[in-house]
N, C-alpha and C positions, 0 to 999 in steps of 0.2 A: 504493499501497500504506500501511499502519497507521507511522508514525514512533513513538519511545518516549513523545515527549511527549504523543502521540495515547491509547496506551494511559496513562497515569497521567492525565490528563485525563479519561477512564472511570472508574479507580478512585475520579478523588475526590469525581466525583459517584455512586459505585455507596455510597461510604461515605458518604458526605452525606446519601444516601437511605433507610440502613440504621440509622442515629440518627436522623431524620426522624420515622421509621419507632415506633423502640421508643421515645421519648421522652414517649407518656406512659403507659408503662407505668411507668415510674420515677417522673412524677409520683404518680402511684395511692400509688406504696407513698412516696412521702416524706409523702403525705398521709394515710396513713391509718397513719403514722412520728407524726406531730405530734397528729394530734388522739389518738393511745392516748397520748400522754407527760401530755398535758393531760390526759385523765383520770384518767391515774394519781396527776395531783397539786392531783387536784380544780383544775384553772382550766377558763373559758370559751378554748376557742376562737376565735376569734370567723372572721369573715369564710368560715368556712368552706373557705380553701383555701390555699395557698403558692403562692407566686412564685419561678419561680429570679433566683437574685439575682449566680449566678457560674456561671464554666463553663471545665474546665481539661483537661491529661490530667496522671497519674500513676498509678507504678504504684501496684500490689496489694503483699499480702505476700510473694507467690511471683517477683513480681516483672514481673509481664504489662500493658501500659500498656492503662490503663482509663481510661473518662471522672467524672472528678471532677467534682460538682457541689454545690451549693447552693443551697438555696433557701430561703426567707423566710417568717414566721406570725405574726400578732401573736395575742396573748393575755390575760386580764384574769385576776383575784384578785379585784379589788372592786369591778371594772364603771363605776371610774371614771380610769382611768387605764390605758391601751393599753403593751402591751412588746411587743420582735422579738426574737423565736427565730428560728436553724436553724438544718435536717437535712440535713445531708451525707451524700451516697450515692457510692460508688464503686462504678463498672456497677451492678450490677442487688441491693445493697445497704447499708444505710444503715451510713452508717462512724460520724454522734454528732450527739447534738443538743445543741446550746448557749441557753442560757435567758440571759439577765440579770440581775442581783436586782428582787425584786419584793416590793412594798409588800402585807402581808396583814392582812384586819382583823382587830381582835383578840376574840376571843369576847367574850361579853357576862357580865359576875359572876352566878353563882345566885341567886336570888332566896331571902331567906329569909320565910317564913312561920311 
């Protein structure tokens, strides 16, 4: 018969399988959030991708244990420098977007005729 350790091992394998299966939808959520945020700030979103940089368990506002993920992405304001931003997700929602200070090109002075 099955022992408790066998059942626990099966439960862990199933949980990892479900997380693996749902990972692309969270990745797409983070990618869309980073792209929209850069567009809103009139920045160039580079490489059209995000990369998972951290993974953790965290409780949401309701006290439920959720998977917390941090994805990094790169952007530029001037075309010369690359900056790294982060999108944080908790479960299947965006928790926040962090971006470091970045340099912007000054607008050219108006020409007088």
